[in-house]
N, C-alpha and C positions, 0 to 999 in steps of 0.2 A: 504493500500500500504506500509506503514512503517513496519507493521508486516511482510508482505511478504518479504521485503528487509532484515529484521533482520534474517529471516529463511534461507537465501541463503548461500551456502558454501562460505567461505572466498576465495578471489582472483579468483572468478569464472566468473566474467564479465569483458570484455576487453574494453568496450566503451559504452557511453550513448549519445543518440540523442533524444531530447524531446522538446515539446512545452507545458509547464505546464500551468495550470490556475493561472498565476502569479498575477492576480488581486484577486484570491481566491474566490470572491463572484460571479463571472460571471457564474460559473458552479454549483452554489448552486441550490437546488431544486426550490426555489422561482424564481430565474432569468431564469433557464432553462424552466420553465413552461411558462413564459412570451415569451421567444424566440420561443418555439415550437408552441405557439398559435398565433405567428405573431404580437404580440402587441408591442414589444419593450418596451422602458422605462427602468428606472433604469440604470444598467451598459450597456445594449445593446442598441445601436443606430441603428435604421433602416434607412439607407440612402434613399433619395427620388429617384424616377425613373428619370434617366437622359438620354435624347436622345432616349427614348423608351426602355432603358435597365434597368432591375431591378438589383440593386447592393446588395452585401452580407451585412448582419448585422455586425456591428463592436463593439467590447467592448471599452468602454471609461473609462479611469482611472483617469480623473480629478475629478470624483465624490468620490474617495476614501478619507476617513478621515485619519488624522494622526495616529489614533489608528490602522486602517486597514493597513496602510503602515508599521507600526512597527510590526504588526502581520505577514506581508509578510516576512520581514527579519527573524523573529523568525522561521517561517515555513520552509524557505529555509535552515536555520541552522540545524533544526531538521531533515529535509530530507537528507541533506548532511551527517550528522552524521550517519544516518541509512544506507546510500548508501556506504560510504567509505570502510567499511570492506569487502563488497562483490566485490569490484573492485580489479583488479590486480594492483600492483604498477606501477605507470606511466600512468594509464588509463586516457584517455581524456573524458571529459564530455562537451557536447555542449547543451546549454539551450537557447531556443528562449526567447526574452525579448521585452521590450518596452523602448524607450529612457528615459521616465519619471520614470521608475521603475528599470532601469538597476543597479543603485548604491545600491539598497536594496538587489537585488539578489546576487550581487557580495559580499556585506558585509556579508550576511548570509552564503554563501559558504566558504568565507575566515575563518569565525569563526568556521566552521565545520572542517577545516583543509586542504582545497583545496588550491592549487596555482591558482591565477587569471592569465589567459593567454591571456587577450584581448578579441577580438570578431571577428567573420566573419560577415561583413555587407551585408545583403540582400538588394540590390538596386531595388526598384520597385515603380511604381506609386500608390499612396494611396489616399483615401478620408479622411484620418485622418488629423486633424489640419487645419490651415488656415482660421478658421471661424471668422467672425466679432463678436463683443460683442452681446450676446444674448439679444434680445429686443430693440437693438439700432443699427441695421444693417445699416439703412439709415443715421442716425446721424454720425456714424463713418465708412463711406463707404470705407475709405482708411486705415483701421486698421484691423490687424489680432491678435487674442489673442495669438496664437502660430504659428510657421511656418507650412506650409503644409509638412507632413511627406513624405520622399522619401527613407527611409531606415529602416531596422529592424535589431537590433543587435542580433546575435546568439552567446552568450557569451561562451568563452572557459575556462575550468578549468582542472586542472590535479591533480590526486592523487600523492603525493610525490613519487619520485623514490625509489625503494628498493635497488638499486645498486649505486655505486659511480658515474657512468657516464651514459649518455643516451645510448651509444652503449652497455654497459654491461647490462643495463636494457632491451634493445631490445633483446639481445641474450637469456636472462633468461625468461623474461615475455612476450615478443612480444609487448610491449607497451612503451610509453614514448614520442612519437612524432606523426607527421601527415604523411599520405601517400601522395606522390606527384602525380600530375596528370600524369606526365611522368618524366623520369629521368632528363630532362632539364626544367621541368615546376613545380615549387612549387605551392601549393595551395595559391591563393591570398586572401587578407583580405577583399576584396569587390567583390561580384558576382552579375552581372546584372540578374534580375529574374523578368519575367513578372507575371501578374496575373495568378492564377491557371487556366489552360485551360478548356474550356467547356467540353471537352471529359472526364476530371477527375471529374468535378463537376456534370456531368451526372451520375457518378457512386456513389459518396458520397455527401450528402447534409450537411455534418458537417460544422459549421460556421467558423472553423479555419483550413480548409483543405489547406495544403501547396503543391506547385507544385512538381511533381516528379523530374523535372529537377534539382531543387535546393537541394532537399533531397538526391538524389542519389549521387551528388557531395560530400555532407557532410558525408553521411553514408560511402562512400568508403574511405574518408580521415581519419576517426577516428580509423580505424584498420591499423596501418602503414605497417604491413607485410601481409595484406590481409587475415588474419585468426583470429578467435576468435568469441566471442558472443557479439552482440550489443543489448542494452536494451533501450526500451522506456517505462518508468514507468507511463506515462500519455498517454495511447494509443490513445484515441480520435477516429479519423477517421480511424486509422490503416495505414496512409500513410507512416509513418516512417518505420514500419515493412515491408511494401510493397517495399519501396526503398531498404532496406537492402536485401530482398530476390532477387530483380532484379539485385543487384550487385553481388550476390552469397554468402552472409553472412548468418550465423545463427542469428536469432533474437528472442527476447522475448518481448511481450507487456503486460502491466498490466493496467487494467481499472476498475474503481469503479462503473461507471454508466452502468447499465445492458442494456438499449436500445442501447447505443453507442457500447458496447462490442459485442452485437449480430450483429449489422450492420457491424462492423469492420471485423468480421469473414467472412462475405460474400464479403466485398469490397476488402480486401487485395489481393486475387488472381487475381482479375480483374485489380486492379491498377498495380500489379507487372508485368503483361504480356503486358502492354503498352510499346511502344518504345523498342522493344527487342534488338535493336542495340545500345542503350544508357545505359552505365553502369557507368556513372559518372566520366569518365576519361578525359573529355574535357569540355570546357565551352560553345562551340558553340551549338546553339539551334535554331530550326526554324520549320515552319509548315510542311516541308517535313518529319520531324521525327514523326509526329503525325498521327496515323492511323484513319480510319473512325470508327464511333461508331459501325458499323456492324461488325468490325473486332475483337471486344472484346468478348472473350468467357464468357458465363454466369457462368461457374463453372470449377474448376480444381480438379483433384484427389489428388493433393498434400495437405498435412496438414501443419498447422503452429503452432509453440509452443506458443500459447497465454495462459495467465493465468489471471483470474479475481481475484481481490483482494481488500480488504478494509483496513482501518487503517489510 
């Protein structure tokens, strides 16, 4: 992926929206084999069946060593350094994170030359955190090791402007700020987001599939003038490219894992055609916006600019 980035023309990408393997080891071959075999263990925690419902596996980052955390910062720095030449001046980069690792990602990106611009908080009910001390749950029944997670930071970074003002940068490069939901509605820094709907998980079984509702809002916001190319350099399920396509943007996805890449090519058109009336320009969301499974076409004739890459 780093090699692919270095080969891209300068100033050719206008925004980035991605959910990287920020624990690094959770998508290693060893950990993926455990996950695909349904065994869990290591980084992947397989939650118990609760109320008759089987819940998705979750990566847990408390098992990372100090060396692995330091490596994460270095990887984000190296990734940022490879990315920054390909971006237009003022391009926004939105990176999904975890509260425990957010500072490492931000430090690495700052070292690469990006401006740290805060975060959009995805508010949702999670099964992360809130656990009692392992092996002593009864003894410490009123104790939690960490708070129960209720948010996920999607960190914002910006390539430095190429012009003296944001307005001048927008005129020349079409980048430097965020697109409003409407003229009188700026993008908020916290967005309520439910769990990924069953209609989407029925299409893709990727363990980190994010909901189209949230992704379409972010994808739309990252290109302030509504034009340009959006990149997801960690394609995964393909949901980000699907969201960009649904909003009407050109998008590129890069993925190193061949099975995920092949699945993404199949799943992107199906995810993109869900909720045809929702293009990320408002926050409201409800069951009435969600079609039946039978309404999803199995294939479309449209092609998508996906690129597999390593590095």
